[in-house]
C-alpha positions, 0 to 999 in steps of 0.5 A: 701409750700413743704419740701423736706429732705435734704436726698433726695434733690439729689435723687430727682435732680440727681436720677438713669437712667438705671437699672446698674446706681441703682446696683451700688447705691445698692453696694455703699449701701452695702458697707456702703455708704449714699445713698444721697450721690450717684449722677450719672449725665452726664459730659461736653461730656453728659457721665455718671458719678458718684460721691460720696458726694462733690467731696469724693473718692470711696476706691479701695476695694469698687471700685472692689467690685463694679465691681466684683457684675457688672460684672455678669451682665453687662460690665460696665467700670468705669473710676476714674478721680481727679483734684485737687482744691486750694480751696477744695483738692482733687475732685473725679469723675468716668466716667461709660462707658457701653460695649455692649457684645451682641445685646440683651444685650445692646437691654435690656440696652436701654428697661430698661433705658426708663422703669426707666424714665417712673417711675420717 
């Protein structure tokens, strides 16, 4: 029987789907977040979202760091939302919106996305 380490379980279940998500993950790891705690998922509207561990918040200065370094490569809007749960307290999630600045970037985004999926 195969055993999967807990640290890689979520990375296998929720892999990055494009180069921008890989960049976000790298930047958050550089800020001290545990790689295996960074998850990208589709929300109910099929929009990509980012979650840290079990609904943990991203510190504001870390979020600004990610946005600053991402804007060199693309325009991604990251919108935080939170909800209070009586059992767990505050739950945080971050919706990701890719905003193409040109047709070339939009094509590049699609190309990278397809390439990344083939490598899985």
